ZARO-494802 format. One record per atom (N, C-alpha, C, O, CB): residue in three letters; residue number from 0; y negated, x negated, z negated; atom name. Coordinates in steps of 0.1 Angstrom, whole numbers. Each point is the difference from the previous one (the first is absolute). Glycine has a CB too. Layout:
<nodes>
r;k;yy;xx;zz;a
ALA;NUM;Y;X;Z;CA
...
</nodes>
This chain:
<nodes>
r;k;yy;xx;zz;a
UNK;0;-782;-1141;-1308;N
UNK;0;0;11;8;CA
UNK;0;15;3;4;C
UNK;0;7;-9;3;O
UNK;0;-30;4;6;CB
UNK;1;27;18;-10;N
UNK;1;13;3;3;CA
UNK;1;2;3;15;C
UNK;1;-9;1;7;O
UNK;1;12;8;-30;CB
UNK;2;10;-9;27;N
UNK;2;4;1;14;CA
UNK;2;-5;14;6;C
UNK;2;-5;0;11;O
UNK;2;25;-15;-15;CB
UNK;3;-19;25;-4;N
UNK;3;-4;14;5;CA
UNK;3;-15;0;3;C
UNK;3;-4;5;10;O
UNK;3;23;5;-24;CB
UNK;4;-27;-15;5;N
UNK;4;-14;0;3;CA
UNK;4;-4;-9;12;C
UNK;4;-9;4;8;O
UNK;4;5;0;-33;CB
UNK;5;11;-15;26;N
UNK;5;-3;-8;12;CA
UNK;5;4;7;13;C
UNK;5;-7;-1;10;O
UNK;5;11;-20;-25;CB
UNK;6;7;27;14;N
UNK;6;5;8;12;CA
UNK;6;-10;11;4;C
UNK;6;-2;2;12;O
UNK;6;26;-7;-19;CB
UNK;7;-29;12;-3;N
UNK;7;-9;11;3;CA
UNK;7;-13;-6;5;C
UNK;7;-6;5;10;O
UNK;7;16;9;-28;CB
UNK;8;-15;-25;13;N
UNK;8;-12;-6;5;CA
UNK;8;2;-5;14;C
UNK;8;-9;2;8;O
UNK;8;4;-9;-31;CB
UNK;9;16;1;26;N
UNK;9;3;-5;14;CA
UNK;9;1;12;10;C
UNK;9;-5;-1;11;O
UNK;9;16;-19;-21;CB
UNK;10;-5;31;5;N
UNK;10;1;12;9;CA
UNK;10;-14;6;2;C
UNK;10;-2;4;12;O
UNK;10;25;0;-21;CB
UNK;11;-31;-4;-1;N
UNK;11;-14;6;2;CA
UNK;11;-8;-9;10;C
UNK;11;-7;5;8;O
UNK;11;8;5;-31;CB
UNK;12;1;-23;22;N
UNK;12;-7;-10;8;CA
UNK;12;4;2;15;C
UNK;12;-8;0;9;O
UNK;12;6;-16;-28;CB
UNK;13;15;18;20;N
UNK;13;6;1;14;CA
UNK;13;-5;14;6;C
UNK;13;-3;0;12;O
UNK;13;23;-14;-19;CB
UNK;14;-20;24;-1;N
UNK;14;-5;13;5;CA
UNK;14;-15;-1;4;C
UNK;14;-4;5;10;O
UNK;14;21;7;-25;CB
UNK;15;-25;-19;6;N
UNK;15;-14;-1;3;CA
UNK;15;-2;-8;13;C
UNK;15;-9;4;8;O
UNK;15;4;-3;-32;CB
UNK;16;13;-11;26;N
UNK;16;-1;-8;13;CA
UNK;16;4;9;12;C
UNK;16;-7;-1;10;O
UNK;16;11;-21;-23;CB
UNK;17;6;30;12;N
UNK;17;5;8;11;CA
UNK;17;-11;11;3;C
UNK;17;-2;2;12;O
UNK;17;26;-6;-19;CB
UNK;18;-30;10;-3;N
UNK;18;-10;10;2;CA
UNK;18;-12;-7;7;C
UNK;18;-6;6;9;O
UNK;18;14;7;-29;CB
UNK;19;-12;-25;15;N
UNK;19;-11;-7;6;CA
UNK;19;2;-3;15;C
UNK;19;-9;2;8;O
UNK;19;4;-11;-31;CB
UNK;20;17;5;26;N
UNK;20;4;-4;14;CA
UNK;20;0;13;9;C
UNK;20;-5;-1;11;O
UNK;20;18;-19;-20;CB
UNK;21;-8;31;4;N
UNK;21;0;12;7;CA
UNK;21;-14;5;3;C
UNK;21;-3;5;11;O
UNK;21;25;1;-21;CB
UNK;22;-30;-7;0;N
UNK;22;-14;5;2;CA
UNK;22;-8;-9;10;C
UNK;22;-7;5;8;O
UNK;22;7;3;-32;CB
UNK;23;3;-21;23;N
UNK;23;-6;-9;10;CA
UNK;23;4;3;14;C
UNK;23;-8;0;9;O
UNK;23;7;-18;-26;CB
UNK;24;14;21;19;N
UNK;24;5;3;13;CA
UNK;24;-6;13;5;C
UNK;24;-4;1;12;O
UNK;24;26;-12;-17;CB
UNK;25;-23;21;-4;N
UNK;25;-6;13;4;CA
UNK;25;-15;-2;4;C
UNK;25;-5;6;10;O
UNK;25;21;6;-26;CB
UNK;26;-23;-21;9;N
UNK;26;-14;-2;3;CA
UNK;26;-1;-7;13;C
UNK;26;-9;3;8;O
UNK;26;4;-5;-32;CB
UNK;27;14;-8;27;N
UNK;27;0;-6;13;CA
UNK;27;3;9;12;C
UNK;27;-7;-1;10;O
UNK;27;13;-20;-22;CB
UNK;28;3;30;10;N
UNK;28;3;10;10;CA
UNK;28;-11;9;3;C
UNK;28;-4;3;11;O
UNK;28;28;-4;-18;CB
UNK;29;-31;5;-4;N
UNK;29;-12;9;2;CA
UNK;29;-11;-7;7;C
UNK;29;-7;5;9;O
UNK;29;13;7;-30;CB
UNK;30;-8;-25;18;N
UNK;30;-11;-8;6;CA
UNK;30;4;-2;15;C
UNK;30;-9;1;9;O
UNK;30;4;-13;-30;CB
UNK;31;17;10;24;N
UNK;31;5;-1;14;CA
UNK;31;-2;13;8;C
UNK;31;-5;0;11;O
UNK;31;21;-18;-18;CB
UNK;32;-13;29;1;N
UNK;32;-2;13;6;CA
UNK;32;-15;3;3;C
UNK;32;-4;4;10;O
UNK;32;25;5;-21;CB
UNK;33;-30;-13;1;N
UNK;33;-14;2;1;CA
UNK;33;-5;-9;12;C
UNK;33;-9;5;7;O
UNK;33;7;1;-32;CB
UNK;34;6;-18;26;N
UNK;34;-4;-9;10;CA
UNK;34;4;5;14;C
UNK;34;-8;0;9;O
UNK;34;9;-19;-25;CB
UNK;35;11;24;17;N
UNK;35;5;6;13;CA
UNK;35;-8;12;4;C
UNK;35;-4;1;11;O
UNK;35;27;-9;-17;CB
UNK;36;-26;17;-4;N
UNK;36;-9;11;3;CA
UNK;36;-14;-4;5;C
UNK;36;-5;6;9;O
UNK;36;19;8;-26;CB
UNK;37;-19;-24;10;N
UNK;37;-13;-5;4;CA
UNK;37;-1;-5;14;C
UNK;37;-9;2;8;O
UNK;37;5;-7;-32;CB
UNK;38;15;-3;28;N
UNK;38;1;-6;13;CA
UNK;38;1;12;10;C
UNK;38;-6;-1;11;O
UNK;38;17;-20;-20;CB
UNK;39;-4;31;6;N
UNK;39;2;11;10;CA
UNK;39;-13;8;1;C
UNK;39;-3;6;11;O
UNK;39;27;-4;-18;CB
UNK;40;-33;-2;-3;N
UNK;40;-13;7;1;CA
UNK;40;-10;-8;8;C
UNK;40;-10;6;5;O
UNK;40;15;5;-27;CB
UNK;41;-3;-24;24;N
UNK;41;-10;-7;8;CA
UNK;41;1;4;14;C
UNK;41;10;3;6;O
UNK;41;-7;-23;-21;CB
UNK;42;-15;21;22;N
UNK;42;-1;4;14;CA
UNK;42;7;-10;9;C
UNK;42;0;-12;-3;O
UNK;42;-21;25;-2;CB
UNK;43;26;-9;16;N
UNK;43;6;-9;10;CA
UNK;43;-11;-8;6;C
UNK;43;-11;6;3;O
UNK;43;31;10;1;CB
UNK;44;-17;-28;-1;N
UNK;44;-11;-8;7;CA
UNK;44;-3;5;14;C
UNK;44;9;5;6;O
UNK;44;-1;-25;-20;CB
UNK;45;-20;18;18;N
UNK;45;-4;4;13;CA
UNK;45;8;-9;10;C
UNK;45;1;-12;-2;O
UNK;45;-25;19;-6;CB
UNK;46;29;-1;19;N
UNK;46;9;-8;9;CA
UNK;46;-7;-11;7;C
UNK;46;6;-10;4;O
UNK;46;6;30;-1;CB
UNK;47;-26;-19;-1;N
UNK;47;-7;-11;7;CA
UNK;47;-8;-9;-9;C
UNK;47;-7;-9;5;O
UNK;47;7;23;16;CB
UNK;48;0;-11;-33;N
UNK;48;-8;-8;-10;CA
UNK;48;5;-14;-1;C
UNK;48;11;-2;-2;O
UNK;48;-16;23;-11;CB
UNK;49;-5;-31;15;N
UNK;49;4;-13;-1;CA
UNK;49;5;-7;13;C
UNK;49;5;-11;0;O
UNK;49;-1;16;-23;CB
UNK;50;-4;3;34;N
UNK;50;6;-5;12;CA
UNK;50;-10;-9;8;C
UNK;50;4;-9;8;O
UNK;50;10;29;-7;CB
UNK;51;-27;-18;-4;N
UNK;51;-9;-9;7;CA
UNK;51;-11;-4;-10;C
UNK;51;-2;5;-10;O
UNK;51;6;7;32;CB
UNK;52;-11;-23;-18;N
UNK;52;-10;-6;-8;CA
UNK;52;-13;0;8;C
UNK;52;0;-5;11;O
UNK;52;16;-9;-24;CB
UNK;53;-27;19;7;N
UNK;53;-13;0;7;CA
UNK;53;-7;-13;-4;C
UNK;53;-4;-3;-11;O
UNK;53;2;28;10;CB
UNK;54;1;-34;11;N
UNK;54;-6;-13;-2;CA
UNK;54;-15;-1;5;C
UNK;54;-6;-10;0;O
UNK;54;29;0;1;CB
UNK;55;-28;22;3;N
UNK;55;-14;0;4;CA
UNK;55;-9;-2;-12;C
UNK;55;2;5;-11;O
UNK;55;3;11;30;CB
UNK;56;-16;-24;-17;N
UNK;56;-9;-3;-11;CA
UNK;56;-11;8;0;C
UNK;56;-9;-2;-9;O
UNK;56;16;-20;10;CB
</nodes>
């Protein structure tokens, strides 16, 4: 194998790895945004919910 072909192969592998990493980062950012939006859509808890326990049988 000559040096030029090896260089091209290594360059393509490096580019492929960079694209894969960028896509993974973008996917993680999107998932984080979706999770944040979901948390914002949840209703606020009732202010007195869980303040007392009914122990009557």
